[in-house]
N, C-alpha and C positions, 0 to 999 in steps of 0.2 A: 343630677340636676342640670337641665339645659333649657334652651329657649322654647322648646316644644312642650314642656311639662305643664304650662299654664293654659294650653289650648285644649279645646274639646278634642280628645284623641280618637277621632274616627279613623277608619281604614284609609280614607282619602288623605287626611292630614299625615298619617304615618307614611303613606306612599310619597308625599311631597318631601318629607324629612329624609327618606331614603334617597330620593333623587338629588337632594342637596348634597348628600354625602358621597355621591358618585363622582366619577371623573368627568363625565360629559354633561355638565349642567346646561340646560336649554337657555338660550339668550333672550327669549321672550315668553312670557306667561300671561294667561288670562284667567283670573280667579273669578268664578261666577257663583252666585248664590243669593238668597234673600237676605234682608237685613237680619243681623244676628248670627249669621253662619260663620263668622270669624274671618272674613276675607282680609280685613286690614291687619288683624293680629297675625294672621298667617304670612302676609307680605312682610311684616317687620321681622318675623322669625326667619324667613328666608334670607332677608338682607343681612341679619346678624350671623346666620350660618355661613354665608359667603365670605364674611369679613372678620370672623372671630379670630382673635390672636391666640387663644388657648386650645380650642377644639375646632380647627378649620373644617367646614363642611357640616358641623353639628351646631355650634353656637352654645358656649358655656353659660351665657346670660349674665356673667358677672365681670368679665374683663372690661377694659376701658372701651374697646370698640363696641361690644355688645350693649353695654349700659347706655352709651351715647346713641346708638341706633334705636334702642327701645324707647329712649326719651326723645327721639327725632332730632338729635343734635350732632349727627355725624356729617362731616363735609362731603363724603362720597355717596351719601344716600339722599336723593332729591325727591321731595314729595310735591306732586303737581295736583292742585285742587281746582275745582270750578271757581270762576269769578262770576258771581251771580248765577245765571241759568246755564252758562256754558264754560267750557275750556276753549277759548278762542284760538284761532290759528296763530296769532302773534305770539302767544305763550310757547307754542311748539317751535316756531321758527326762531324766536329770539332767545329762549331760555333752554329748551330741551336739546335741539339739534346741535347747536355749537358746543354745549357742555358735553354731549355724548361723544364728541370727537376728541375730547381731552382725556389724558390718562388719569387714573385715580390719584388723589392727592396723597393719601396715606394708606388706604386699604388695598386689598387684593382685587376688589371689583367696585366699579361705579354702578350704583343701582338707582333706577328711576321707578318710583311707585306712583302710578297715575290713578288716582282715586276717582271713582265715578267716570270711568273712561267712556261710557256711553254719552256723557255730556260734552265730549269733544265734537264740535260740529264737523260736517263732512270735509270741509277744507282742512281742518286740523288733523283729521284721521288720514287724509291723503298726504299731508305734509310729512307725517311721521313714518309713512310706509317705507320709503327708501332706507331710512335709518334702521328699521326692523329687518329689511332685506339684507343689508350689508353692515351688520353691527361690528363694533370693535370687539376683539376677543375678550376683553376685560370689562365689558358693559352688559348689564342685564336689565331688561324692562319687565316690570310686573304691573299689568293692567288689572284694575279691580272694577267689577260692574255687577249691578243687579240684573241688567237686561241684555242678554246675549244678542238678540236680534238688532239692537241699536248700534252694535259694533260692526263695522263693515266686514263683509266676508273676506276681503283681501287682508284685513288685519287679523281676523280669526285664524285664517289659514297659515299664518306665520307664527302663531303662538301655540304653546302647549297649554291646552285648556284643562282646567280643574274645576269640577262642579262640587261645591261645598254645600252641606245640608244644614238646615236649622236644627237647633238642639231642643229636645223636649223639656218641658218644665221640670219634670222629675229628675232628669239628668243634670240640669242646671243646678237644682238644689243640692244634689249629691256632690257636684264639683265644688260648689261654694263651701259646703260643709267640710270637704276635704282640705280646703284652703284655710279653715279655721273660723268661718263665719258662724255665728250663733244660728240655731234653727229658725227662729222667727225672722231674723234679718235675711237669711237665705231664701225663705219662702216668699217674703215680701219682694225682695229684689227680683226673683224669678218671675213673679206674677206681674210686677210693674213693667219689667223689660219686655214682656210679651214675646219670649223666645229669642231675644237678642242677648247672647251670652256675654259679649263684650260689655254691653251696657249693664247687665246684671252684675258682672264682676266689679265694675266701677261703683255701682250703688252699694254693694256689700263692703267694698274696701274703703270708701270715703263717706262717712256719715254726714258730711256737709252737703253732699248732693241730695240725700234724702231730706235733710232739713230744708234745703232750698226749695225742693219740690213741694213740700207741705206748705211752705210759706206762700208760694205762688198759687197753689190751689186754693188756699184760704182767702185769696182776693175775691173769690166768688161770693163769699159771705158779706161783702161790703157793697155790692152793686144794687143798692136800693133805689137809686135815682141817678139821673144823668151826671150831676156834679160828683157823685161817688165814683162813677165810671172814669171820669177824667183824673181824679186823684189816684185811683188804683192803677191806671195806665201809667201815670207819671212815676209811681213807685216802682213798677216793674221795669220801665225803661231805665231808671236810675240804677236799679239793682244790676241790670245786665251791663250797663256802662261800667260799673265798678268791677264786675267780673272780667270784662275785657281788659280793663286797665291793669288788673292783677296779672293777667297773662302777658300783657305788654311789658310789665316790670320784669317778669321771669325771662322774657326774650332778651332783655338787656344783659342778663347773666350769660345767656348763650353767646351773645356777641363777644363778651369779654373772654369766654372760654375758647371761642374760635380764634380770637386774636392771640391768646397765649399759646395755643397749639400751632398756629401757622407762622407767627412772627411777621416779618416783613418780606418774606421770600417770594418765590414765584407764585403767580396766580392769586395773590392775596386780595388785590383790588376786585378782581372778578368774583372771587368767593364771597367777599363781604357784600358785594352788590347782589349776588344771587340770594344770599341769606336775607337781606333786607326785603327783597321781593317776596320770598317765601313767607316771611313774618307777616307781611301785609296781607297775603292771601289767607294765612291761618287766622288772623284776627277777624277778617270778614266771615270766614267759615264758622268761627266760634260764635260770633254774634248771631248768625243764622241758626246755628244749632241750639243756642240758649233760648231764642224766641220759640223755636220748634218744641223744645222741652216744656216751656211754660204753657204753650197753647195745647200741646198734646196732653199734658197733665190735666188741664181744665176739661178737655174733651172726654178723657177717661172718667173724670169725676161725674160729669153729667150722664155718661153712659152707665155708671155704677148705680145711679138713682133709678134708672130704668131697669137695670138688672135686679135690684132689690125688689122692685115692684113685681117683676115677672118671675124671677127664679130663685130668690133668696140669696143668702150670703155666699153660696158656693160659686156664683158667677161674678162676684165682685173682684175688681182688680186692685183697688186701693185699700188693702186690708187694714192699714194703719189709720184709715179715716172712717171706719165702720160706725164709730159713735156719732158721726155727723149725719149719716145717711137717713136714719129714720125720720128726723125732722123734715128733711128735704122731700123724702118720699111721700110724706103726709100732706104736702102742700097741694092746693088745687091747681097745679100746673099740668096742662094736658101733656100726654106723652109726645104728641107732635111738636110741642114747644121744646121739649128736651132733645128730641131728634134734631130739630133745627139748630139748637145751641151747639150740639156736637158738630154738626156740619159747618157751622160758622167758624168754629175754632180750627177745624181741619183746613178749611179754605184759606183762612188767614195764615196758617202755618205754611201752606203751599205757596202763598204769595211771596214769601221771603226768598224763594228760589229765583224769582224774577225781579229782584232788587226793589221790593216794595219799600215805601217810606215807613220806617218803623213806627214813628209817633202816630201817623195817620192810621196805619193798619191796626195798631193796638187800641187806640182810642175808639175807632169805629166799631171794632169787635166788642169791646167792653160796653159801649153804649147799647149795642144790639142785645148783648146778654142781659143787661139790666132790664130791657123791655121783655125779653122772652122768658127769663127765669129769675125773677126777683127772689132774693133769699128769704128764709124765715127771719122773724124778728130777733130771735136768739138762737145761736148755733153753738153747741158745746165746743170748747177749745178756743 
């Protein structure tokens, strides 16, 4: 059992695992691939392998260092996330470069995982360039990106590039069943995740995520008139605020854990400040992801109505909502209105990447949906 066992074990991932176990680990990596190819999970496994206390270079997955890294709670593994649409240059100059010059606090390596590295603006990418050119021997950078061409050539040329591939639906189902998921849950998680193995694993492992998704999709059944749209929007906004508050409460536990591990010795003030900034970025990202989840779920539901009209149940994504689709499919709603509803949801989801006002974006979207695709009078469930 090790940190690589839960990943989709392609030849590429196995090659990365072998390189982690070698003596000459590269100081900079660029993990490329579409959503669901396992980039973030691979980055965490790499960080764990580098700092594992029991199986150095492999990562046992159960020691204190591995478990904290996999939970994103290790003081020597720093996660850099976009703030709104960008990773601005100030984050690189004020948080990454100074920290990269310091020795690891407790681990063998200090690791920086820069998620969506293509969202570093040009100034940010240029700022980090010198650090990549002259790294500390015990510092490793792992850049993660969907879009290779958005990363400057000068950055790419200094990284070991790994191209990860999406996982087929059949393979996702197989992997989830190997992990103990019931067949129906494995099939549903694979279909809903649309090739994203990390998301499929989360859906199969945590039934609360599937329940939440059904609850948010069910808001579509209440959009009879404008007042309903405002009520549904308020419910979704409150639901997401509660989820963010839960994560914030968990972060307090991480602060206490860090304080216990570090005491009042060297670097503690800086480490606490860095942790507070990371927590703030994570909460912003979580809010964006949750709104994206809700709007993406609604878009897939409206797309399923079209799929049922055109291709039957085989093309449906939301298999657990099949009982609702016939009533919707029979409505005198033009196909064009359903296409417009899908487009409206996806545009609203994209708006959160540029710091959209949540209440305004959700209210205006639900108002438009109530006009485009009013629900049947009675929907099962």
